[in-house]
C-alpha positions as CSV (number, residue, x, y, z in Angstrom):
1,M,-6.2,12.3,-19.0
2,G,-3.5,13.0,-21.1
3,K,-0.2,11.3,-21.6
4,A,2.5,11.9,-21.9
5,K,6.5,9.7,-22.8
6,I,8.5,8.9,-20.8
7,A,11.6,7.2,-20.8
8,I,12.5,4.1,-18.4
9,T,15.4,1.8,-17.6
10,L,14.6,-1.6,-16.2
11,D,17.2,-4.7,-15.6
12,E,16.3,-6.9,-17.8
13,D,14.7,-9.4,-15.6
14,F,12.4,-7.0,-16.2
15,I,11.8,-6.5,-19.6
16,G,11.6,-10.8,-20.1
17,E,8.7,-10.1,-17.8
18,L,7.0,-7.9,-19.2
19,D,7.7,-9.6,-22.8
20,R,6.1,-12.5,-21.6
21,L,3.1,-10.9,-19.8
22,V,2.6,-8.8,-23.5
23,G,3.4,-13.1,-25.1
24,E,0.3,-14.3,-23.4
25,H,-1.9,-11.1,-24.3
26,V,-2.2,-10.5,-20.6
27,Y,-1.1,-6.9,-21.6
28,Q,-1.5,-4.8,-25.3
29,N,2.5,-3.7,-25.1
30,R,5.0,-3.2,-22.4
31,S,3.6,0.8,-22.1
32,Q,-0.2,-0.7,-21.2
33,A,1.6,-3.0,-18.0
34,I,4.2,-0.5,-17.0
35,Q,1.3,1.6,-16.3
36,D,-0.6,-0.9,-14.6
37,A,2.5,-1.0,-12.7
38,V,3.0,1.9,-11.3
39,S,-1.1,2.4,-11.1
40,E,-1.4,-0.3,-9.2
41,K,1.6,0.6,-6.9
42,L,-0.1,4.8,-6.0
43,T,-3.1,3.4,-5.1
44,K,-1.5,1.0,-2.7
45,M,0.8,3.7,-1.6
46,K,-2.4,5.8,-1.1
47,S,-3.9,3.6,0.9
48,S,-1.9,2.8,3.1
49,R,-0.8,5.5,5.1
50,L,-3.2,4.5,7.9
51,S,0.4,2.0,8.1
52,I,1.7,4.7,7.8
53,E,0.9,7.0,10.4
54,C,0.3,4.3,13.0
55,A,3.8,2.9,12.1
56,K,4.7,6.6,13.9
57,L,3.0,5.5,17.2
58,E,4.2,4.7,20.3
59,P,3.4,0.9,21.6
60,E,4.1,1.1,25.0
61,F,2.5,4.8,24.7
62,E,-0.9,3.7,23.2
63,K,-0.8,0.3,26.0
64,S,-0.3,2.3,28.7
65,M,-3.2,4.9,27.5
66,A,-6.0,2.0,26.4
67,E,-5.3,0.5,29.8
68,E,-5.4,3.5,32.5
69,G,-8.3,3.8,30.4
70,L,-10.5,0.9,31.1
71,A,-9.2,1.3,34.8
72,E,-10.7,3.9,35.0
73,D,-13.8,3.2,33.4
74,A,-14.1,-0.9,34.9
75,S,-16.3,0.8,37.6
76,Q,-18.9,2.6,35.4
77,W,-19.8,-1.2,33.1
78,P,-22.7,-2.7,33.8
79,K,-22.4,-6.2,35.8
80,Y,-23.6,-9.3,33.8
């Protein structure tokens, strides 16, 4: 994958944290730390699509549908 330079503006607190991580040899440099953070965020956003779609559901409607199905099917369930 190719790389391209970009310019970003960050709060000084974030820069301080990045520099601390670089100083502790967690990352080789700021760029690597930022790339890792962006990659992690994008991965989380992709995996949270199910959560986003579920948030669109109407709880009362889903509950009524579930209860309707349970009542209808209960008579067909085997006795234990």
